C-alpha positions in Angstrom: 15.6 -109.6 -162.0 14.5 -113.1 -162.7 10.8 -113.9 -163.1 10.7 -116.4 -160.3 11.9 -113.7 -157.8 9.2 -111.4 -159.1 6.6 -114.1 -158.6 7.8 -114.7 -155.0 7.7 -110.9 -154.3 4.2 -110.6 -155.7 3.0 -113.6 -153.6 4.5 -112.2 -150.5 3.0 -108.8 -151.1 -0.4 -110.4 -151.6 -0.1 -112.4 -148.4 0.9 -109.3 -146.5 -2.0 -107.3 -147.9 -4.4 -110.2 -147.2 -3.2 -110.4 -143.6 -3.5 -106.6 -143.0 -7.0 -106.5 -144.4 -8.2 -109.6 -142.6 -11.2 -109.4 -140.2 -10.7 -108.7 -136.6 -9.3 -105.9 -134.4 -5.6 -105.0 -134.7 -4.8 -106.6 -131.4 -6.5 -109.9 -132.4 -4.4 -110.0 -135.6 -1.2 -109.1 -133.8 -2.0 -111.6 -131.1 -2.4 -114.3 -133.7 0.9 -113.4 -135.3 2.6 -113.5 -131.9 1.1 -116.9 -131.1 2.2 -118.2 -134.5 5.8 -116.9 -134.1 6.1 -118.4 -130.6 5.0 -121.8 -131.8 7.2 -121.5 -134.8 10.2 -121.3 -132.5 9.3 -124.5 -130.8 11.2 -127.6 -132.1 8.0 -129.4 -133.2 8.4 -129.3 -136.9 5.4 -130.9 -138.5 3.2 -130.3 -135.4 3.2 -126.6 -135.5 0.2 -125.9 -137.7 -2.2 -128.2 -135.7 -0.7 -126.9 -132.4 -1.3 -123.3 -133.2 -4.9 -123.9 -134.3 -5.5 -125.9 -131.1 -3.9 -123.2 -128.9 -5.9 -120.4 -130.6 -9.1 -122.4 -130.1 -8.2 -123.1 -126.4 -7.5 -119.4 -125.8 -10.8 -118.5 -127.4 -12.9 -121.0 -125.4 -11.1 -121.1 -122.1 -9.7 -117.6 -121.6 -12.0 -115.7 -124.0 -9.0 -114.3 -125.8 -9.6 -114.0 -129.5 -6.6 -114.3 -131.8 -6.6 -114.4 -135.5 -6.1 -118.0 -136.6 -5.1 -116.8 -140.1 -2.3 -114.6 -138.6 -1.3 -117.4 -136.3 -0.9 -119.8 -139.3 1.0 -117.2 -141.2 3.4 -116.7 -138.2 4.1 -120.4 -138.0 5.7 -120.2 -141.4 8.7 -118.5 -139.9 10.1 -122.1 -139.7 10.0 -123.6 -143.1 12.3 -126.1 -144.9 14.8 -123.3 -145.7 14.9 -121.6 -142.2 14.4 -124.5 -139.8 18.0 -125.7 -139.6 19.6 -122.3 -138.9 16.8 -121.3 -136.6 17.0 -124.4 -134.5 20.8 -124.2 -134.5 20.6 -120.7 -133.1 18.1 -121.9 -130.5 20.5 -124.7 -129.4 23.4 -122.3 -129.2 21.4 -119.9 -127.0 19.9 -122.6 -124.8 22.9 -124.9 -124.3 24.7 -122.9 -121.6 21.5 -122.8 -119.5 20.9 -126.5 -120.1 24.5 -127.2 -119.1 24.0 -125.2 -115.9 20.6 -126.8 -115.0 21.6 -130.5 -115.5 23.2 -132.3 -112.6 26.9 -133.1 -113.0 26.1 -136.8 -113.4 24.1 -135.9 -116.6 26.6 -133.6 -118.1 28.8 -134.6 -121.0 32.3 -135.6 -120.1 33.7 -134.2 -123.3 35.1 -130.8 -122.3 36.7 -129.9 -125.6 33.4 -129.8 -127.5 32.6 -126.4 -129.1 29.3 -124.7 -128.8 27.9 -126.4 -131.9 30.1 -129.4 -132.6 28.6 -131.6 -135.4 30.2 -134.7 -133.9 27.8 -134.2 -130.9 24.9 -135.0 -133.1 25.7 -138.7 -133.0 25.0 -139.3 -129.4 22.7 -140.9 -126.9 22.1 -140.9 -123.1 23.2 -137.8 -121.2 24.4 -136.0 -124.3 21.0 -136.4 -125.9 19.3 -134.9 -122.8 21.6 -131.9 -122.8 21.0 -131.3 -126.5 17.2 -131.6 -126.3 17.1 -129.5 -123.2 19.3 -126.9 -124.8 17.2 -126.8 -127.9 13.9 -126.5 -125.9 15.3 -123.8 -123.5 16.8 -121.8 -126.4 13.5 -122.0 -128.3 11.6 -120.7 -125.3 14.2 -118.0 -124.7 14.1 -116.8 -128.3 10.3 -117.5 -128.7 9.2 -114.9 -126.2 11.1 -111.9 -127.7 10.2 -113.0 -131.2 6.5 -113.2 -130.3 6.7 -109.8 -128.6 8.4 -108.2 -131.5 6.0 -109.8 -134.0 3.1 -108.5 -132.0 4.4 -104.9 -132.0 5.3 -104.9 -135.7 2.0 -106.5 -136.8 -0.1 -104.2 -134.6 1.6 -101.2 -136.0 1.2 -102.4 -139.6 -2.5 -103.2 -139.2 -3.2 -100.0 -137.3 -1.5 -97.9 -140.0 -3.3 -99.8 -142.8 -6.7 -99.2 -141.1 -5.9 -95.5 -140.5 -5.0 -95.0 -144.1 -8.2 -96.8 -145.2 -10.2 -94.5 -143.0 -8.5 -91.4 -144.4 -9.2 -92.5 -147.9 -12.9 -93.1 -147.1 -13.1 -89.7 -145.4 -11.7 -88.0 -148.4 -14.1 -89.7 -150.7 -17.1 -88.7 -148.6 -16.0 -85.1 -148.2 -15.8 -84.4 -151.9 -18.8 -86.1 -153.5 -19.6 -83.3 -155.9 -16.1 -83.0 -157.5 -15.8 -84.4 -161.0 -12.5 -85.1 -162.5 -11.5 -82.7 -165.3 -13.8 -79.8 -164.5 
């Protein structure tokens, strides 16, 4: 295995451990991850980091819901330069049928032979642009909710297991204080 892959794996493991050991209750950390994953699905590349911090702060101040900003920022990194194009393409493919259904007939594209993801449709304006943008936004929302829910469940389970294991280790250490290794 090449050394760059080992470095990537080591950094990912450190980030996971840091996230699991971060301060806060498991539901706060999982809530932050869910918020970050939901915002990551929105087609706002470049605005996601400030948006997730703003939403986390608004949740804390207005609704008294505390979410981990660290976990939220980590969740936003679902969309990065390597994953943004395939992810947003999937969002468009998922949202396009609903956008086509919601738009009035006068706004719909007259090209009936276009496929679900036709690259020639990317050079457009007017009604076609509205359909593409609406399809992307609707698909992002439709995929963002289950992604956030799944991220919450997985993160909550991981943090809870990590904390339970830590408590078991502490309990073992306090139960056997008189044992000395090798005797």
